[in-house]
C-alpha positions in Angstrom: 2.6 0.2 -21.3 1.0 1.0 -18.0 -2.4 -0.5 -17.5 -4.9 1.9 -15.9 -7.0 0.4 -13.1 -10.6 1.5 -12.4 -11.1 2.2 -8.7 -13.9 -0.1 -7.6 -13.7 0.2 -3.8 -16.0 2.7 -2.1 -15.3 2.1 1.6 -13.7 5.6 2.0 -17.0 7.3 1.2 -19.5 8.4 3.9 -23.1 7.1 3.3 -24.2 10.4 1.7 -20.9 10.7 -0.2 -21.3 7.2 -1.6 -24.8 8.0 -2.8 -23.6 11.1 -4.6 -20.8 9.1 -6.2 -23.1 6.4 -7.4 -25.6 8.9 -8.8 -22.7 10.6 -10.6 -21.7 7.3 -12.2 -25.3 6.6 -13.3 -25.5 10.1 -14.9 -22.1 9.7 -16.6 -22.9 6.2 -17.9 -26.3 7.1 -19.3 -26.1 7.7 -23.0 -22.3 7.3 -22.9 -21.2 6.2 -26.4 -18.1 4.5 -24.9 -20.2 2.1 -22.9 -23.2 1.0 -24.9 -24.0 -2.3 -23.2 -23.1 -1.9 -19.5 -23.2 -4.9 -17.3 -25.0 -4.7 -14.9 -27.5 -2.6 -16.8 -28.2 1.0 -15.9 -31.8 0.1 -15.0 -30.3 -2.2 -12.3 -28.1 0.6 -11.0 -30.9 3.1 -11.1 -33.1 0.8 -9.0 -30.3 0.2 -6.5 -29.7 4.0 -6.2 -33.4 4.6 -5.5 -33.5 1.8 -2.9 -30.4 3.1 -1.2 -31.6 6.7 -1.2 -34.8 5.8 0.5 -33.0 3.6 3.1 -30.5 6.3 3.7 -33.2 8.9 4.4 -35.1 6.6 6.7 -32.1 5.7 8.7 -31.2 9.2 9.7 -33.6 9.4 12.6 -34.7 5.7 12.3 -34.4 2.6 14.3 -31.6 0.0 14.4 -33.5 -2.0 11.9 -33.6 1.0 9.5 -29.8 1.3 9.9 -29.4 -2.4 9.1 -31.5 -2.0 6.0 -29.5 1.0 4.9 -26.3 -1.0 5.3 -27.8 -3.9 3.4 -28.8 -1.5 0.6 -25.4 0.0 0.5 -23.7 -3.4 0.2 -26.0 -4.3 -2.7 -25.2 -1.0 -4.4 -21.4 -1.4 -3.9 -21.6 -4.9 -5.4 -23.4 -3.5 -8.5 -20.8 -0.7 -8.9 -18.0 -3.2 -8.4 -19.2 -5.3 -11.4 -20.0 -2.2 -13.4 -16.4 -0.9 -12.7 -15.0 -4.2 -14.1 -17.1 -3.6 -17.2 -15.6 -0.2 -17.6 -12.1 -1.6 -17.0 -12.7 -4.2 -19.8 -14.2 -1.6 -22.3 -12.2 1.5 -21.4 -9.5 0.7 -23.9 -6.9 1.7 -21.3 -7.7 5.3 -22.2 -7.8 7.8 -19.2 -10.4 10.1 -20.8 -12.7 7.2 -21.8 -12.5 5.7 -18.3 -13.1 9.0 -16.5 -16.1 9.6 -18.8 -17.8 6.8 -16.9 -17.8 8.6 -13.6 -15.4 6.1 -12.1 -12.0 7.1 -10.8 -8.7 5.7 -11.8 -6.7 4.0 -9.0 -3.3 5.6 -8.3 -0.3 3.6 -9.5 2.7 3.4 -7.1 5.8 5.0 -8.6 8.8 2.7 -8.4 11.4 4.3 -6.0 14.4 2.7 -7.7 17.7 2.4 -6.0 17.4 3.2 -2.3 19.4 6.0 -0.7 22.5 5.3 1.4 21.5 4.7 5.0 21.9 7.7 7.3 22.6 8.0 11.0 23.8 4.4 11.3 24.9 3.8 14.9 26.5 0.9 16.6 26.3 0.7 20.4 27.3 -1.7 23.1 24.4 -4.0 24.0 23.1 -4.6 27.5 24.2 -8.2 27.5 27.5 -9.9 26.9 28.2 -10.6 23.2 25.4 -8.2 22.1 25.6 -5.1 19.9 22.7 -2.7 19.2 22.6 -1.3 15.6 20.2 1.2 14.2 19.6 3.8 11.5 17.1 6.3 10.2 14.4 4.6 8.2 15.2 4.5 4.5 12.4 5.7 2.2 11.1 2.7 0.2 12.8 0.0 2.3 10.8 -3.1 3.0 13.4 -4.4 5.4 17.0 -3.9 6.3 20.1 -6.1 5.9 22.5 -5.7 8.8 25.9 -7.2 8.3 29.0 -7.8 10.4 32.4 -9.3 10.0 35.8 -9.6 11.8 38.2 -6.7 11.6 40.2 -5.7 9.7 37.9 -5.7 6.7 39.4 -7.0 3.5 38.1 -7.8 0.0 37.7 -11.4 1.1 35.9 -10.7 4.4 32.8 -12.9 5.0 29.9 -10.8 6.1 27.3 -12.4 8.4 23.7 -11.2 7.6 20.9 -10.3 10.0 17.6 -9.2 8.2 15.0 -7.2 10.0 11.9 -5.2 9.0 12.6 -2.7 11.7 15.4 0.0 11.4 17.1 -1.4 14.5 18.2 -4.8 15.8 20.4 -6.4 18.5 23.1 -8.7 17.1 23.8 -11.5 19.5 26.3 -14.3 19.8 29.4 -12.2 19.3 32.7 -13.1 21.0 33.2 -10.8 24.0 36.3 -8.6 23.6 36.5 -9.1 19.9 36.3 -6.3 17.4 33.8 -6.4 14.5 32.9 -4.2 11.6 29.2 -3.4 11.1 27.2 -2.1 8.1 23.6 -1.9 6.9 21.7 -1.6 3.6 18.0 -1.1 2.8 16.1 -3.7 0.9 13.6 -2.5 -1.7 12.2 -3.5 -5.1 15.5 -2.7 -6.8 18.2 -5.4 -6.3 21.0 -2.8 -6.0 22.4 -2.5 -2.5 23.8 0.7 -1.2 25.6 0.2 2.1 26.3 2.5 5.0 29.9 3.2 6.0 31.3 0.4 8.1 31.7 1.0 11.8 34.0 -0.9 14.1 33.0 -1.9 17.6 34.4 -4.3 20.3 31.7 -6.7 21.6 31.1 -6.4 25.3 
């Protein structure tokens, strides 16, 4: 069963937007039967909201010190909401409606991509140096890295493929024997262990 996660980070909010969000949480949590013993208490949250509101208003046309005090008040309020969000997480019964009733949001859950698609536009070009071949492909959605492979031609079921792993969708394979023909292929590496290879391309090393 998927575990719902309460979003307890607030860095994306502007100062005014953060205050509005914090006030919304305070209002939603007040008298909420799903969360009868919030920790920290709502009195602590209310006091922090009042402090931050005052500091925010003063900093609009204030001094550098006023801005510093506003930033300090925001940090204190974020810490309180962080702990309160953990309380909601613990007492939310993994129920979306109950969690959302607190005013907190639910963090998005990455959807597993599964088996990666077959690499497209795989190209094999003569490198600039002797014994070098440049290989590249279009980035594969969901790939964390790429496994470039090469072997002697002709390819047989018993061919031994040499592996070069790279996080970029291109790499220069070095150390090849000049004038010798090799076969090249590539596959994306993701969360699923299944490997889908490109078509093999033959190329003579320069």
